N, C-alpha and C positions, 0 to 999 in steps of 0.2 A: 505493500501499499504506500503511495507516496503524498506528500501533503501540498497543495494548493497555497499561495500567497496572491492576494489581490491586491495591489499596491494604486492607490488613488493619490496621485500629483498632479498640483499645475507644474511646469516647468518653465515659467516665464520668468526671464531673468531674477525680478525683484521677491520671485516665490522660492527660487532654486533651492534656499536651505530650510523650508518646511515640506520637504519629502513626505515623511512621515514620523512622528514621534516616538511611533514605536517601531520603527523601520529593524533595526539591528537585530531588536529584541525576537520580532515575529521571525525575520530569516535565521537567526540561531535557532531557537526553537521547533521550527520545521525540521531541521536535520538534511543530511543527503538527500539530494534525488527529488527536490521540490519542483513545483512547476509556478512560475509568475506571468499576472495576465497586468500587460502595462497598455497604457490607454495614451497616443499621442495626438490626439483631436485638436487639443487646444493649443499644439506647437505649433506656432504659425513663425519664429523666428529663432535660429541659435545662435547666439553671440557664446565667444568663448569660454565666459563663465559656466553659461548653460553645459556645453560639450564638456567642459574638464568635469562637471557634475554627473553628468550623463557618464562618462566613462568610469569615473572611480564608483557609482553603482555599481557598472559592468561588473568590474575588477571586484567588488563586495561578492556580488551574487556568485560570481563563478569560484571566487575562493570557498564558498559555503556549500558549495556543491551543487547548483542549480542543475536542473535535466532538461527542463523546458522553458522556452520561451514564447507566450504570445502577445504578440504586436500590435495593436488595434493602431494601424499607419492608413490613412485614407489617399493619400498619393504614392504613385509609384515612384516620384523623385526623392520623397523622404524614404521609402521603404530600400533603396537602391544605397541610400546612404546611413540609414544603419545596420543594410547588411556587411559594410565593407568595416564599422567600427566592430560589429561582432566577431569578424574573423580574426582581430587583433586581440578583444578583450574576452573571450569565452575559447570553452576549450573545445575541439572537434567534437567531444561528444554530444554538447550541448545541441539542443533540436530546435527547430525555430519555426513557428506558424506566422504568417501576416495576414489579419483580416481587416477589411474596411471600415468595420462596424464594431462597437461593444455589444451589442444587441447580437449579432455573429459571434462573436468570443462566448458569451454567457452561453448561447445554444450550443456550441463542439464541448465546453465543459458540462453543461447537461447531459449530455449524449455520453461524454467519456465519463461520467461519473455513474450515470445509470449503468453502465456495460462494468463498471470496475471497482464501483462501491468506495471512491475516494471519499476522504474528508477534509476538505477545505480548512486551512487557516487564515482568520479573518485580520486585517490589521484596520 
C-alpha cells in the first residue's frame, strides 16, 4: 500500500514561502513510495525565486522517496518545462502523469484507489 499527498499551494512569487505549514512533516510521515498531486494551473509566471523554490521541493520529495508525481498543468509549454526540470531533480524510478485539470487528476486517483485501496495522507 502506498500513501498519497495532496499538496495545495499558490506559487506566485509573493506566496512561494507558504507552500504548506505541514509539508515536511507530511512527506516524512508518508514514508517511501508515496504519490504527490501538484496543481500548477495558477502558475502564470516563473521568476528565479519561484524556480529555485520548485527545484528545492523536487529535491526534497525525491530524497524522501516519492514514487509518482501527478501534475495538473494546462499547457504543453509548461509541461515541457516541468519534464526538463524533472529529469534533473527526480530519480529515474519516479513516474510522472500530467493532466490538464484537477478534476481529471482526482478522477485518476479515485479510479486507482478503488483498484488498490490506497489511503491518502492529507496536508
